[in-house]
Each structure stands twice: as structure tokens, then as C-alpha cells.
N, C-alpha and C positions, 0 to 999 in steps of 0.2 A: 770828735770835739775840734771845732776849727780854731778856737783861741787856746794857744798853748800857755802853760802855767809853770810856775816855779814851786817845787815841792821839796820841802825838808822832811826827811824821815829820820827820826832820832831813836836809835836802838843801841844800847850799850853793848850788846852781844852780837851785833852784825859783823859779818865776816866776808872774806873774799877767797878766791881759789889760792891765793898765796898765803894766806893766814891758817888754812886748814879746812875745818868744817865750814860748808858753805850754806848760809841760812837763806831764808825766803826773800829778804829785802834786796840781796844782790840780784836775784833773778827778776823780781818785780821792777826794781829800779831800771834794770836793763831794758825791759820791755816798755816801761814808761817813757824812757828816754828815746826808744825808737818810734814812739808816738809823737814825738816832737817836743815833750815836756823837758824842763831843766830840772834835774834831780840831784839832790844832795843827800847822801846817807851819812849820818854822823854817828860815830861808834867810839868805843874806848880802845886805846893802844894795847891794853892787856886785859884779858879774861882767861879764866881757867880752861875754857872750851877750846881755845886756840892751840893748834899744835906748832904754829910758827908765827908767834906775835910780831907785829910790826915794830920796827926800832927806828928811832930818829931823835936828833937833837931839838930842844926847844919844847913849846907847849903844844904844838899841833902840826899836822902834816896833811896836805891834800895828795890824793892819788886819783889820777885821771883814768876813766874807763870809756873814753870817747868824747865827742863834743858836748853832749848833753848830760853826762853822768860822772859825778865826782864823789869819792869817799872822803870824809874829813875825819882824821883820827885825833882824838884829844888825849894827851898824856895822862895817864892814871897810874896808881900804884901797883906794883907787882905783888902777888900773894901766891902761896904754895898750893893751897887746897881749897876746895869749895866751901869748907867749913871754917875757914881761917876768918878771924876778926878783921883782918886787913881787907877781905872781900867787902865787908860793910863800908869800910873807909874808901874803898874804890867806888862804891855806889855814891856816896855823898859827895866825892870830889867830882865825879862825872856830873851829877845833878847841879853842882854849883857852877861849873864851867859852861854848861850849856846856856846859862842865862846871858852870857856874853857873846853868843853866836853872831849877832849883828855887827860885831866889830871885826869877825873873821870872814864871813861870807858876805860878798858884796851884793849878791842878787837877793832882794827882798822876797820872802816867801808869800805865795798866795794861799797855802794851807800848811799846816804842820802836823804830822803824824808822829805820835810818841808811842813806842812799843815797850811793854814791860815783859820781862824783868829788866831792870828793877822798878819798883814802884816810886822810889825816892825821887828819881829824875822827873817824874810827872810834874812835880811842883815848879821846877825850872821851866819846863815846857809850857806850863799854864802861864807863867809870867812872860815868856817869849810871845805867845799867841796874843795876849793882851797888849803888849807893846807894839806888835806889828798890826794889830786889828785884824786878824785872820782867824778862820775856823781852826779848832783843835780837835783831832781825831785821836782816840785812845784805843790802842790795840793790846789785847790780852793773849798771850801765848802760854802762860802758866798762871794759875789762880793763886795769887798770894793775897793775904797771909794764910789762906786755907791750907796750902801745902804745909806750911810750918806746923799748923795745929794737927792736922790728920796724919801727916807722915813724919814730921820731926818730932812730934810729941810735945811741942811747946803749949803752954796755957794760954788761952785766949785773953787772960788778964795780965800777961807779961807785958811790960811797959813798951818794949819795941814792937811787939805784935799789936798792941793797941794803936800805936803810931801808925803802923803800916795799914791797919784796918781803917783808920781815919782817912789816909791817903787814897785807899781803894774806893771808899765810899765817895769821897770828894771827886774822884776821876769820873765816876759814873754820872754824877750830878753835873759837873761843870763842863765836861766834854760836849762837843756838838753831835758826834757820833761815836759809836763804840764798835770795834771790829774784833773778831776772834777767829783763829783757826780751829777752835773747839766748837763743834756744831751745837752742843747742848749747853754750853756755858751761859747762855741767856737765862737759864732757869736760876742759877746762882746769882747773876747779876740783878735780876729783878728783885730777888730777895734782899738785895743791899740797896735798892732804891733807884735802879736804872728803869727809865721809860723804855719798854720793849720795842717801841717804834724807832728807837735810835740804834738798834742792834743789827749788824751785818755779819754774816759768816762768809769768810774767805779762807779756804783751806790751803794747806801747803800743796805743792804739786811737783811738776817735773819741767825740765827745760828742753823743748824740742830742739833748740839750737845745740845744746850740749851732747844729747844722744846722737845727733846727726854727725858729731865728730868722733864716732866710735873708732877705737884703735883696737888691733889685734893684740892678743896676749903674747908676751915673750915667750919663746920656747921653753925657757927654764921654768916659767910658771905653769904653762900648759902641761908639761910632763909630770907635774905633781899630781894631776888628776888621772884617775884610772879610766880606761876605755871600757865601753860595753857594759857599763853598770848604770843603774838608776841612782843618780846623785841628788840627795837632798841638800840644798845649799843655803848658806847665810852669808851675807856681807854686811859690814858695818862695825859699829862700836861693840866691844865685848865687855859688858859690864854685868853685874849681878841682875840688874833690872831687866835685862834682855832675855831672861829665861832660857839661856842656852845649856844650863845644866839639865833641863828637861830634854834637849836634843841629845845630849850625851846619854842620858838615861834610855832614850829609844835606841841609840847605837848599841847600848849594852844588851838590851833584850833582842836586837836584831843581829848580833854578831854572827849568828850562824847562817844568815841570808848572805850568801856570796854575791848576790846580783844587786844588793843595795849598799850605797856608800853615802858618807856624810862629809861635807866640806864646810869649813868656817874660815871665812876670809876677813882679816881685820886685826885690830889690836885693841887693848883696853886692859884695866886693872884686875879683870877676872880671867884673863886668858891662861895665865900660869896654873890657876886652880883647875881649870878644865883640862889642860894638858896633863897635869898629874893625875887627874881622875882617869884619863885615857890610858896612861902608863900603868896605873894600878890594876886596871882590868885587862891590860894587855890587848887593847883593842887595835885591829888592823883595818878597820872600816871607817876611820876618822882621819881626815887630813886638815891640818891647820896651814893656812897660807897667809903671809904677811900682807899688809895693806897694799893695794894697787891704786894707780891713779884713777880718778873719777872716770876719764874717758875710755878706761878699759873695763868698766864695770859691766857694760852690756855684753862685751865678749865673754866675760866670766859666766854671766847668767845664762848665755847660750848653751853652756856646758852642763847646766843643771837639768834634772828632770822635773823638780819642783823647788820652790823657794820657800824658806821658813822665816816667819816673823813672829816674835813673841814678846810679851811683857809680863812682868809679875803681876799678880793681882794688886790693884790699887783702887781705893774707893773714889779717888779723884777722876778715874777714867769714865765715871758715869757721865761726865760732861763732854766726853769724846776725846779722840786722839788723832794726830795728824802725823804719823812717822814718815819721814822723807823717803826711806828705802822702800816702802810699800809701792810708791808710784814708780820707782825704777823697776821693781819686780813686775808690775802689771804691764808696763810698757815692753818689757822683754818677751811678753807673750808666753809666760810659763804659769802653770797652775800654782796657786799660793796656798800655803797652810798658815791660816791666821789664828794664832794663839794669844788673843787679846780679848778681854771683856770690855768692850767700849760701849756699853749700853745699847741704845737703839741705832747707833752708828755702825752700820755693818757693811762696808764698802766691798769686801770680797763676795759675800753672799749676793749683794745687790748686783754685782757685776756678772754673777755666774762664773767666777774665775778660779774657784777652788773650794776649799772646806774651811769652816770655822771649827776650832777645837777649844776645849776648856783650858785655860791657862794652868800650867803646872800639873796637867793630868798626862802622865806618861803613857799609860795604857791606851788611852784615847788617841794619843798622838801616834803611837805604833800602829794602831788599827787604821788610821787615816793614811800613813805612809804605805802600808801594805796595799791598801785599796787603790792608791794612786799607781803604785808600781804594777798592779795586776790589770788594770783597765787598759784597752787598746790605746796606742799612740794617738790614733785619730780623735778619741775622746779627750785626751790631755790637750791635744791641739786646739780643740774647740774652746775649752776653758781658757786656754791662753789667748786666743783671739778675742774672746769676750772681754777679757781683762784689758787688753791692748786698746780695744774700741772704747771701752768705758773710761779709761785714763786719758785718752786723746781728746774726748769729747768734752770732759769735765775738769781735767786737772793740768792742762797745759798752762804754763805761767804766761804765755801770750794772751789766753783768754782770761786768766785770773787777773792779769793786769788791766784788761778792759773793764772787768768788774770792779776793781779797785778805783779806776779812773772815774767810773760813774758814781761810786760811793762817795769819793772825795768832792765831787763838783756838781752833783744833781741838785 
């Protein structure tokens, strides 16, 4: 595209390397800026997903990431848990503040992309788009309020759920285009009134720039891993949803296999539960390692014989999933054990990069691990090479940014 544009991406949960978990918009904005566009990512100063929230005086703060890419942090209330009522207050305050972005950002947008969660802020983004007379793109990364109903157990007739449902339906009708990282989300959206011609799938991916800055593991970390063993490894958040209790279950059943070991790298609210389970069974074939910098992840994955990714069964996964760690695994060139029921979205099978197993089925997981440990190293290498080629061809944020650029401006 010869004519360069100004893009406002509004995502309350957007993050940077400094604030902790790095979401898709940091990488997409980085690549769009490299294409010559001027990109502003607008986010909340505090969300529960940040490990190191940004701190500043006043109502807002700009953070520069190069000439064409800035983060704008809007001050929002702090809350302790994802279930806190103050989280809802955080949503409404962010949604109110984005209506005044023209007073803060001097560059008028050519397009506005609003990404949920939360739905509440869409109303502010809609008002902004009308004021600036520019297209409004709505992005869905989590389907609300359906999540509240199917997972949270809330009634569809609850007043707040009904309000969120009204906002969701309005977003599908009023937006110029709708994007999602969930491949099958269009089925739900059409049932809520979306014109399917307005839907575009742009998955999560990986940053080729980031993996190019691969750092070696410190010796004290490397020494925690056993040598000459087939290591089944996991890196990332340790929550109950990640189905790591299934991995520990496999370790229990395979504790007599001296050639197989398990490594879990990361932190989370479920880590102590898993550690206690390992202690109760006196397992010597499981190693827990504290979180390491993102730049060292590829070096850690090099130590694994296979990578595990799992999620507990969830009816919402019928719309697809897009877990970030999967793309790190595939890029590492290691076979992947994919314990997620994601409907007809089957990335590992499609890539020929490993095996799919039924979530929460320990016996099937054990059989798959034993199968991978038994096959020749050359066969595992072929799986890994398949995965690496697949992810480089389809999921590099450089290519995804081009797809987003085309979607925004075609």
C-alpha cells in the first residue's frame, strides 16, 4: 500500500514486553509501523492479566516503540481478581475515557479497530468512529456474553448479560468489518445478525523478530533438566484450564520409565496444587522451573523431545482457539501433543507436526508419549520440520499484519 495511514487500535487488555503477557496487538502494531503506517495502541493502565502494570501520574501516558508506533495508557481502577466487581468498573471507566481520545492523540485516525474484551468500550469506539467519520472494525477474541452463560453459569435473562448481549449484537450490525482470531466464530456471529461477508479470520501468531533474538539458557536453569532423557515439556501459564493435571497424571503412570521426564516451565495459581500432587506421589520424573524471559523460550524448547499443550474441555472451543504458545512450539521444530478439542480447527494435524489427543484423557496421553519416545529421532525431526514450515508460512506476524492491512483498507 503506497498511501500510509493512521491506525487506532483500542484494546483494554493490550500489553507490552514490560507489562508482562504480550498480546497480538503489540506484534501487529510493530509490523504495521514497519510498513509505514502510524499506529496507536490504546490500553488500560491496569488489568488482572498484567504481571507488571504500568504506573504513572495523571490520566494517561504515551510510551514510544519507534517513530510510528506508540502505546497510550489510560488510567483505570485497580482490582484484585478477575471476578471482582471493580473489574466491571474498570470496563466502564475505560469505555468512557476512550470517547475523548481526539483530545489526547493529535493524529486523526483513518480507521479504528476496537478489540473485545470488554464489550462495554465498543460504545465509546462507535462514537469515536462517527466523530472522525472513519470505518470501525470490531475484533472478537473471546465470545461474550456467551462465555458468561456457558461457563460462568449466568442466566441469559440477567440484566447485565442482556446489556452485554445488546452491545454484542449492535457491534456486529454497526461495524464495517468484524475480525476474530477464532476461526469458527463466524457461525455464532451470523446467528446474532452478522453479515458473513463482513467476517475476516486473523489468527494469533509468532514474531519472527522475537525468535531471532534467541538467548541461551543460564547454566542454573539448564542444570535443572536431566540429560539423555526424552523430555515432555510445557511452557506458559499454569492454571486449571491448561489441563496440566493430565500431564502429572501421565507422569504418575510413567514413573517407572527412567527414559522419560516431564518439565513444566512457568507460574500460575495452579502450580502449588501440581507440586503437591508430585510430592504426594514422590515423583522424581517431574521438574518445575520458574518463568524465564520470552527470549529464552526457544532455547528451553530445544531441550524438549516433545511439547505439550492442553485445555480443559470447553463448549466454546467449538468456535476455535488460538493459543500463543502453540506457535512457539511449532517454530521450535518439536513434535506437539495437542490436547485441545477445537472443533474442525486442527493445526497440529493439518501441519503433520505431532498428535492430537482427547483432552483430560490420561491413558491416551500416556500412549502418545510412549509412541513419540519410541519412534526414531529422524521421524520426530520430520514432524518438527513440518510444524516449523507450517507456522512460518501461515502464522508469522509479518504476514498476519499484511492480512490485517488488507482487511482494514481494501
